[in-house]
ROVOSE-862609 format. One record per residue (C-alpha): residue number from 1; x, y, z. Coordinates in steps of 0.001 Angstrom, whole numbers, plus 500000, padded with zeros to 6 digits. Example, Ala and Ser with C-alpha at 12.3 -4.5 7.8 and 13.67 -1.06 7.14 Angstrom:
// ROVOSE-862609
<kepa><k>1</k><east>512300</east><north>495500</north><up>507800</up></kepa>
<kepa><k>2</k><east>513670</east><north>498940</north><up>507140</up></kepa>
// end
This chain:
// ROVOSE-862609
<kepa><k>1</k><east>496632</east><north>500988</north><up>473469</up></kepa>
<kepa><k>2</k><east>497985</east><north>499884</north><up>476591</up></kepa>
<kepa><k>3</k><east>495312</east><north>499828</north><up>479229</up></kepa>
<kepa><k>4</k><east>496579</east><north>501793</north><up>482465</up></kepa>
<kepa><k>5</k><east>495900</east><north>500842</north><up>486065</up></kepa>
<kepa><k>6</k><east>496517</east><north>502172</north><up>489351</up></kepa>
<kepa><k>7</k><east>498824</east><north>499345</north><up>490081</up></kepa>
<kepa><k>8</k><east>500791</east><north>499889</north><up>486851</up></kepa>
<kepa><k>9</k><east>501311</east><north>503633</north><up>487837</up></kepa>
<kepa><k>10</k><east>502662</east><north>502736</north><up>491231</up></kepa>
<kepa><k>11</k><east>504909</east><north>500008</north><up>489905</up></kepa>
<kepa><k>12</k><east>506376</east><north>502713</north><up>487598</up></kepa>
<kepa><k>13</k><east>506696</east><north>505250</north><up>490436</up></kepa>
<kepa><k>14</k><east>508258</east><north>502755</north><up>492705</up></kepa>
<kepa><k>15</k><east>510878</east><north>501558</north><up>490498</up></kepa>
<kepa><k>16</k><east>511597</east><north>505191</north><up>489337</up></kepa>
<kepa><k>17</k><east>512425</east><north>506144</north><up>493108</up></kepa>
<kepa><k>18</k><east>513706</east><north>502666</north><up>494233</up></kepa>
<kepa><k>19</k><east>517090</east><north>503908</north><up>494956</up></kepa>
<kepa><k>20</k><east>516124</east><north>507261</north><up>496554</up></kepa>
<kepa><k>21</k><east>513262</east><north>506267</north><up>498481</up></kepa>
<kepa><k>22</k><east>513684</east><north>504548</north><up>502005</up></kepa>
<kepa><k>23</k><east>510490</east><north>503001</north><up>501630</up></kepa>
<kepa><k>24</k><east>507173</east><north>503071</north><up>499696</up></kepa>
<kepa><k>25</k><east>503836</east><north>501968</north><up>501578</up></kepa>
<kepa><k>26</k><east>500745</east><north>501295</north><up>499519</up></kepa>
<kepa><k>27</k><east>497346</east><north>502271</north><up>500614</up></kepa>
<kepa><k>28</k><east>497986</east><north>503951</north><up>503868</up></kepa>
<kepa><k>29</k><east>495175</east><north>505224</north><up>506051</up></kepa>
<kepa><k>30</k><east>495439</east><north>508163</north><up>508785</up></kepa>
<kepa><k>31</k><east>492705</east><north>510068</north><up>510827</up></kepa>
<kepa><k>32</k><east>491529</east><north>513401</north><up>509195</up></kepa>
<kepa><k>33</k><east>492059</east><north>515592</north><up>512392</up></kepa>
<kepa><k>34</k><east>490026</east><north>518418</north><up>511117</up></kepa>
<kepa><k>35</k><east>486847</east><north>516358</north><up>510835</up></kepa>
<kepa><k>36</k><east>487620</east><north>514276</north><up>514099</up></kepa>
<kepa><k>37</k><east>487707</east><north>517884</north><up>515647</up></kepa>
<kepa><k>38</k><east>484482</east><north>518879</north><up>514492</up></kepa>
<kepa><k>39</k><east>483039</east><north>515668</north><up>515535</up></kepa>
<kepa><k>40</k><east>484664</east><north>516029</north><up>518854</up></kepa>
<kepa><k>41</k><east>483099</east><north>519642</north><up>519473</up></kepa>
<kepa><k>42</k><east>479678</east><north>518422</north><up>518220</up></kepa>
<kepa><k>43</k><east>479600</east><north>515283</north><up>520837</up></kepa>
<kepa><k>44</k><east>481355</east><north>516968</north><up>523832</up></kepa>
<kepa><k>45</k><east>479301</east><north>520149</north><up>523316</up></kepa>
<kepa><k>46</k><east>475793</east><north>518476</north><up>522454</up></kepa>
<kepa><k>47</k><east>475900</east><north>515564</north><up>524697</up></kepa>
<kepa><k>48</k><east>478820</east><north>515989</north><up>527470</up></kepa>
<kepa><k>49</k><east>477534</east><north>513318</north><up>529503</up></kepa>
<kepa><k>50</k><east>477211</east><north>510738</north><up>526925</up></kepa>
<kepa><k>51</k><east>479495</east><north>507924</north><up>525722</up></kepa>
<kepa><k>52</k><east>480725</east><north>510019</north><up>522920</up></kepa>
<kepa><k>53</k><east>481007</east><north>513164</north><up>524575</up></kepa>
<kepa><k>54</k><east>483255</east><north>511608</north><up>527157</up></kepa>
<kepa><k>55</k><east>485221</east><north>509108</north><up>524724</up></kepa>
<kepa><k>56</k><east>488840</east><north>509249</north><up>524936</up></kepa>
<kepa><k>57</k><east>488865</east><north>509157</north><up>520934</up></kepa>
<kepa><k>58</k><east>487632</east><north>513060</north><up>521175</up></kepa>
<kepa><k>59</k><east>488915</east><north>514022</north><up>524170</up></kepa>
<kepa><k>60</k><east>492506</east><north>514635</north><up>522600</up></kepa>
<kepa><k>61</k><east>491262</east><north>517252</north><up>520162</up></kepa>
<kepa><k>62</k><east>491216</east><north>521130</north><up>521108</up></kepa>
<kepa><k>63</k><east>487902</east><north>522188</north><up>520418</up></kepa>
<kepa><k>64</k><east>488321</east><north>526102</north><up>521584</up></kepa>
<kepa><k>65</k><east>486795</east><north>528464</north><up>518859</up></kepa>
<kepa><k>66</k><east>484287</east><north>526251</north><up>517369</up></kepa>
<kepa><k>67</k><east>480692</east><north>527248</north><up>517308</up></kepa>
<kepa><k>68</k><east>478222</east><north>524336</north><up>517270</up></kepa>
<kepa><k>69</k><east>475967</east><north>526354</north><up>515261</up></kepa>
<kepa><k>70</k><east>478730</east><north>526688</north><up>512709</up></kepa>
<kepa><k>71</k><east>479379</east><north>523155</north><up>511912</up></kepa>
<kepa><k>72</k><east>478706</east><north>521725</north><up>508622</up></kepa>
<kepa><k>73</k><east>475193</east><north>519977</north><up>508194</up></kepa>
<kepa><k>74</k><east>476915</east><north>516996</north><up>506480</up></kepa>
<kepa><k>75</k><east>479633</east><north>516657</north><up>509403</up></kepa>
<kepa><k>76</k><east>478379</east><north>513180</north><up>510464</up></kepa>
<kepa><k>77</k><east>478463</east><north>511735</north><up>506870</up></kepa>
<kepa><k>78</k><east>482273</east><north>512705</north><up>506427</up></kepa>
<kepa><k>79</k><east>484865</east><north>510186</north><up>506793</up></kepa>
<kepa><k>80</k><east>487191</east><north>510132</north><up>509858</up></kepa>
<kepa><k>81</k><east>489672</east><north>508225</north><up>507723</up></kepa>
<kepa><k>82</k><east>491595</east><north>509367</north><up>504777</up></kepa>
<kepa><k>83</k><east>493621</east><north>506810</north><up>502597</up></kepa>
<kepa><k>84</k><east>496288</east><north>507787</north><up>500081</up></kepa>
<kepa><k>85</k><east>497432</east><north>505214</north><up>497421</up></kepa>
<kepa><k>86</k><east>501110</east><north>505414</north><up>498582</up></kepa>
<kepa><k>87</k><east>503303</east><north>506946</north><up>501107</up></kepa>
<kepa><k>88</k><east>507013</east><north>507516</north><up>500171</up></kepa>
<kepa><k>89</k><east>509855</east><north>507913</north><up>502363</up></kepa>
<kepa><k>90</k><east>512797</east><north>509610</north><up>501372</up></kepa>
<kepa><k>91</k><east>516114</east><north>510880</north><up>502706</up></kepa>
<kepa><k>92</k><east>516575</east><north>512647</north><up>506087</up></kepa>
<kepa><k>93</k><east>516688</east><north>516347</north><up>506354</up></kepa>
<kepa><k>94</k><east>518901</east><north>518288</north><up>508272</up></kepa>
<kepa><k>95</k><east>516954</east><north>517595</north><up>511322</up></kepa>
<kepa><k>96</k><east>517034</east><north>514021</north><up>510652</up></kepa>
<kepa><k>97</k><east>513130</east><north>513720</north><up>509658</up></kepa>
<kepa><k>98</k><east>512387</east><north>511356</north><up>506732</up></kepa>
<kepa><k>99</k><east>510832</east><north>513292</north><up>503858</up></kepa>
<kepa><k>100</k><east>507207</east><north>512296</north><up>503504</up></kepa>
<kepa><k>101</k><east>505560</east><north>512237</north><up>500022</up></kepa>
<kepa><k>102</k><east>501958</east><north>511477</north><up>499614</up></kepa>
<kepa><k>103</k><east>501223</east><north>509868</north><up>496216</up></kepa>
<kepa><k>104</k><east>497482</east><north>510078</north><up>494736</up></kepa>
<kepa><k>105</k><east>497076</east><north>507970</north><up>491520</up></kepa>
<kepa><k>106</k><east>494348</east><north>508892</north><up>489370</up></kepa>
<kepa><k>107</k><east>493855</east><north>506915</north><up>485946</up></kepa>
<kepa><k>108</k><east>490746</east><north>508728</north><up>484611</up></kepa>
<kepa><k>109</k><east>489830</east><north>512224</north><up>484395</up></kepa>
<kepa><k>110</k><east>486624</east><north>511716</north><up>486063</up></kepa>
<kepa><k>111</k><east>488362</east><north>510464</north><up>489294</up></kepa>
<kepa><k>112</k><east>490618</east><north>513355</north><up>489139</up></kepa>
<kepa><k>113</k><east>487665</east><north>516102</north><up>488932</up></kepa>
<kepa><k>114</k><east>486304</east><north>513992</north><up>492049</up></kepa>
<kepa><k>115</k><east>489032</east><north>515088</north><up>494493</up></kepa>
<kepa><k>116</k><east>488852</east><north>517987</north><up>496702</up></kepa>
<kepa><k>117</k><east>490806</east><north>520048</north><up>499162</up></kepa>
<kepa><k>118</k><east>488568</east><north>518225</north><up>501637</up></kepa>
<kepa><k>119</k><east>490009</east><north>514719</north><up>500531</up></kepa>
<kepa><k>120</k><east>493766</east><north>515646</north><up>500470</up></kepa>
<kepa><k>121</k><east>494065</east><north>518320</north><up>503301</up></kepa>
<kepa><k>122</k><east>494767</east><north>515562</north><up>505840</up></kepa>
<kepa><k>123</k><east>497442</east><north>514002</north><up>503815</up></kepa>
<kepa><k>124</k><east>498660</east><north>517292</north><up>502544</up></kepa>
<kepa><k>125</k><east>499071</east><north>518531</north><up>506282</up></kepa>
<kepa><k>126</k><east>501058</east><north>515045</north><up>507184</up></kepa>
<kepa><k>127</k><east>503494</east><north>515153</north><up>504421</up></kepa>
<kepa><k>128</k><east>506276</east><north>517358</north><up>502852</up></kepa>
<kepa><k>129</k><east>504784</east><north>517275</north><up>499537</up></kepa>
<kepa><k>130</k><east>501401</east><north>515937</north><up>497839</up></kepa>
<kepa><k>131</k><east>501887</east><north>514542</north><up>494475</up></kepa>
<kepa><k>132</k><east>499506</east><north>513299</north><up>491587</up></kepa>
<kepa><k>133</k><east>500789</east><north>510289</north><up>489690</up></kepa>
<kepa><k>134</k><east>499067</east><north>509899</north><up>486498</up></kepa>
<kepa><k>135</k><east>499366</east><north>508293</north><up>483049</up></kepa>
<kepa><k>136</k><east>501056</east><north>510708</north><up>480637</up></kepa>
<kepa><k>137</k><east>498505</east><north>513287</north><up>478799</up></kepa>
<kepa><k>138</k><east>495510</east><north>512489</north><up>481347</up></kepa>
<kepa><k>139</k><east>495876</east><north>515950</north><up>483074</up></kepa>
<kepa><k>140</k><east>498028</east><north>519150</north><up>482516</up></kepa>
<kepa><k>141</k><east>499996</east><north>520979</north><up>485154</up></kepa>
<kepa><k>142</k><east>497619</east><north>523960</north><up>485030</up></kepa>
<kepa><k>143</k><east>494642</east><north>521695</north><up>486193</up></kepa>
<kepa><k>144</k><east>496644</east><north>520272</north><up>489273</up></kepa>
<kepa><k>145</k><east>495656</east><north>522206</north><up>492401</up></kepa>
<kepa><k>146</k><east>497891</east><north>524673</north><up>493882</up></kepa>
<kepa><k>147</k><east>500905</east><north>523378</north><up>495949</up></kepa>
<kepa><k>148</k><east>500570</east><north>519789</north><up>494527</up></kepa>
<kepa><k>149</k><east>502999</east><north>517894</north><up>492257</up></kepa>
<kepa><k>150</k><east>502375</east><north>516195</north><up>489189</up></kepa>
<kepa><k>151</k><east>504216</east><north>512941</north><up>487971</up></kepa>
<kepa><k>152</k><east>503371</east><north>511937</north><up>484525</up></kepa>
<kepa><k>153</k><east>504031</east><north>508215</north><up>483691</up></kepa>
<kepa><k>154</k><east>504774</east><north>507286</north><up>480289</up></kepa>
<kepa><k>155</k><east>504076</east><north>503725</north><up>479301</up></kepa>
<kepa><k>156</k><east>505960</east><north>502187</north><up>476509</up></kepa>
<kepa><k>157</k><east>506138</east><north>498386</north><up>475174</up></kepa>
<kepa><k>158</k><east>509695</east><north>496872</north><up>475321</up></kepa>
<kepa><k>159</k><east>510663</east><north>493528</north><up>474213</up></kepa>
<kepa><k>160</k><east>507200</east><north>492984</north><up>472790</up></kepa>
<kepa><k>161</k><east>505950</east><north>491822</north><up>476217</up></kepa>
<kepa><k>162</k><east>506829</east><north>493644</north><up>479345</up></kepa>
<kepa><k>163</k><east>505041</east><north>497060</north><up>479952</up></kepa>
<kepa><k>164</k><east>507204</east><north>499730</north><up>482011</up></kepa>
<kepa><k>165</k><east>506501</east><north>503270</north><up>482850</up></kepa>
<kepa><k>166</k><east>508948</east><north>506153</north><up>482644</up></kepa>
<kepa><k>167</k><east>508346</east><north>508877</north><up>485271</up></kepa>
<kepa><k>168</k><east>508575</east><north>512438</north><up>484466</up></kepa>
<kepa><k>169</k><east>508291</east><north>515554</north><up>486732</up></kepa>
<kepa><k>170</k><east>505533</east><north>517598</north><up>485035</up></kepa>
<kepa><k>171</k><east>505061</east><north>519988</north><up>487930</up></kepa>
<kepa><k>172</k><east>507068</east><north>520370</north><up>491351</up></kepa>
<kepa><k>173</k><east>505084</east><north>520478</north><up>494538</up></kepa>
<kepa><k>174</k><east>505530</east><north>523207</north><up>497211</up></kepa>
<kepa><k>175</k><east>507283</east><north>521799</north><up>500181</up></kepa>
<kepa><k>176</k><east>505674</east><north>521643</north><up>503280</up></kepa>
<kepa><k>177</k><east>508216</east><north>522509</north><up>505698</up></kepa>
<kepa><k>178</k><east>506508</east><north>521640</north><up>509054</up></kepa>
<kepa><k>179</k><east>504212</east><north>518536</north><up>508341</up></kepa>
<kepa><k>180</k><east>502296</east><north>517117</north><up>511503</up></kepa>
<kepa><k>181</k><east>503619</east><north>513930</north><up>512740</up></kepa>
<kepa><k>182</k><east>502417</east><north>510566</north><up>511602</up></kepa>
<kepa><k>183</k><east>501500</east><north>508700</north><up>514956</up></kepa>
<kepa><k>184</k><east>497843</east><north>508315</north><up>515065</up></kepa>
<kepa><k>185</k><east>496237</east><north>504996</north><up>515945</up></kepa>
<kepa><k>186</k><east>495313</east><north>504005</north><up>512323</up></kepa>
<kepa><k>187</k><east>498822</east><north>504705</north><up>511065</up></kepa>
<kepa><k>188</k><east>500366</east><north>502806</north><up>513662</up></kepa>
<kepa><k>189</k><east>497859</east><north>499825</north><up>513217</up></kepa>
<kepa><k>190</k><east>498593</east><north>499828</north><up>509736</up></kepa>
<kepa><k>191</k><east>502325</east><north>499616</north><up>510288</up></kepa>
<kepa><k>192</k><east>501848</east><north>496870</north><up>512750</up></kepa>
<kepa><k>193</k><east>499711</east><north>495014</north><up>510247</up></kepa>
<kepa><k>194</k><east>502203</east><north>495248</north><up>507692</up></kepa>
<kepa><k>195</k><east>504947</east><north>493801</north><up>510091</up></kepa>
<kepa><k>196</k><east>502630</east><north>491194</north><up>511231</up></kepa>
<kepa><k>197</k><east>501953</east><north>490049</north><up>507558</up></kepa>
<kepa><k>198</k><east>505396</east><north>490223</north><up>506741</up></kepa>
<kepa><k>199</k><east>506246</east><north>487857</north><up>509667</up></kepa>
<kepa><k>200</k><east>502982</east><north>485583</north><up>508275</up></kepa>
<kepa><k>201</k><east>504728</east><north>485559</north><up>504911</up></kepa>
<kepa><k>202</k><east>508255</east><north>484707</north><up>506380</up></kepa>
<kepa><k>203</k><east>506925</east><north>481705</north><up>508489</up></kepa>
<kepa><k>204</k><east>504984</east><north>480676</north><up>505403</up></kepa>
<kepa><k>205</k><east>508252</east><north>480584</north><up>503513</up></kepa>
<kepa><k>206</k><east>509562</east><north>478625</north><up>506081</up></kepa>
<kepa><k>207</k><east>506736</east><north>476170</north><up>506221</up></kepa>
<kepa><k>208</k><east>506666</east><north>476071</north><up>502332</up></kepa>
<kepa><k>209</k><east>510442</east><north>475093</north><up>502133</up></kepa>
<kepa><k>210</k><east>510102</east><north>472258</north><up>504812</up></kepa>
<kepa><k>211</k><east>506990</east><north>471113</north><up>502969</up></kepa>
<kepa><k>212</k><east>509106</east><north>471264</north><up>499668</up></kepa>
<kepa><k>213</k><east>511868</east><north>469529</north><up>501316</up></kepa>
<kepa><k>214</k><east>509556</east><north>466690</north><up>502666</up></kepa>
<kepa><k>215</k><east>508328</east><north>466434</north><up>499142</up></kepa>
<kepa><k>216</k><east>511628</east><north>465825</north><up>497701</up></kepa>
<kepa><k>217</k><east>512484</east><north>463300</north><up>500494</up></kepa>
<kepa><k>218</k><east>508968</east><north>461416</north><up>499713</up></kepa>
<kepa><k>219</k><east>509944</east><north>461486</north><up>496150</up></kepa>
<kepa><k>220</k><east>513320</east><north>460066</north><up>496730</up></kepa>
<kepa><k>221</k><east>511822</east><north>457301</north><up>498715</up></kepa>
<kepa><k>222</k><east>509211</east><north>456487</north><up>496117</up></kepa>
<kepa><k>223</k><east>512103</east><north>456444</north><up>493609</up></kepa>
<kepa><k>224</k><east>513929</east><north>453960</north><up>495720</up></kepa>
<kepa><k>225</k><east>510740</east><north>451797</north><up>496059</up></kepa>
<kepa><k>226</k><east>510176</east><north>451995</north><up>492399</up></kepa>
<kepa><k>227</k><east>513820</east><north>450686</north><up>491484</up></kepa>
<kepa><k>228</k><east>513552</east><north>448058</north><up>494052</up></kepa>
<kepa><k>229</k><east>510155</east><north>446677</north><up>492595</up></kepa>
<kepa><k>230</k><east>511822</east><north>446791</north><up>489300</up></kepa>
<kepa><k>231</k><east>514827</east><north>444859</north><up>490365</up></kepa>
<kepa><k>232</k><east>512638</east><north>442255</north><up>492210</up></kepa>
<kepa><k>233</k><east>510401</east><north>441989</north><up>489168</up></kepa>
<kepa><k>234</k><east>513487</east><north>441394</north><up>486805</up></kepa>
<kepa><k>235</k><east>514708</east><north>438529</north><up>489244</up></kepa>
<kepa><k>236</k><east>511238</east><north>437141</north><up>489228</up></kepa>
<kepa><k>237</k><east>511230</east><north>437125</north><up>485406</up></kepa>
<kepa><k>238</k><east>514793</east><north>435326</north><up>485288</up></kepa>
<kepa><k>239</k><east>513523</east><north>432826</north><up>487864</up></kepa>
<kepa><k>240</k><east>510435</east><north>431883</north><up>485758</up></kepa>
<kepa><k>241</k><east>512724</east><north>431476</north><up>482673</up></kepa>
<kepa><k>242</k><east>514867</east><north>429306</north><up>484607</up></kepa>
<kepa><k>243</k><east>511812</east><north>426977</north><up>485919</up></kepa>
<kepa><k>244</k><east>510570</east><north>426976</north><up>482134</up></kepa>
<kepa><k>245</k><east>513957</east><north>425438</north><up>481121</up></kepa>
<kepa><k>246</k><east>514136</east><north>423099</north><up>484015</up></kepa>
<kepa><k>247</k><east>510772</east><north>421758</north><up>483262</up></kepa>
// end
């Protein structure tokens, strides 16, 4: 029995789409605009002169039509951010927009059942399609929420060592023709962070290559000294033998 992991499922999805996807980013976070809009209404209507009531973080949201008394009781416990396991960019459409796919990985039925409309709505609105990627047989296509797609990953063992996953489309997602733009602060910060890490890794690789070159040079010098010492010891032994014969 092969133990499935979220990483294994994502690895299989990435291998399957490597030639069609422009990029696949893992663990991406965006703001939940509906939660932020309701919190903006709460602060601006309840405490208009407070720090939060005048904060620029909430000023950008249109709160017209929101009744303070109708806000959910658990509003302040709701998360401002929503994370997705992977964001996949595909080919551009006729308007020059890259097709975006949100991929949510589930490796247990309990985790799948815990998902809600509220949790996936932000990403469903921000992408062209929302996909669940699961090990084959975990859930059926009928269990997948309306509008969402299902990719099954069938794990097999090859060469008695490497584990690969074959991806099959079990249910096609309904295409969202007009997703909201991905331009909020967390997403930009995420992309900047990825770029910074890539630059750090590039510099780290350069430093590592320099260190390895210095190590090779040090090894060369050590080998030269070893040979020199060996030759000197041979000459010393020869000299001692001559002295012994002469005496």
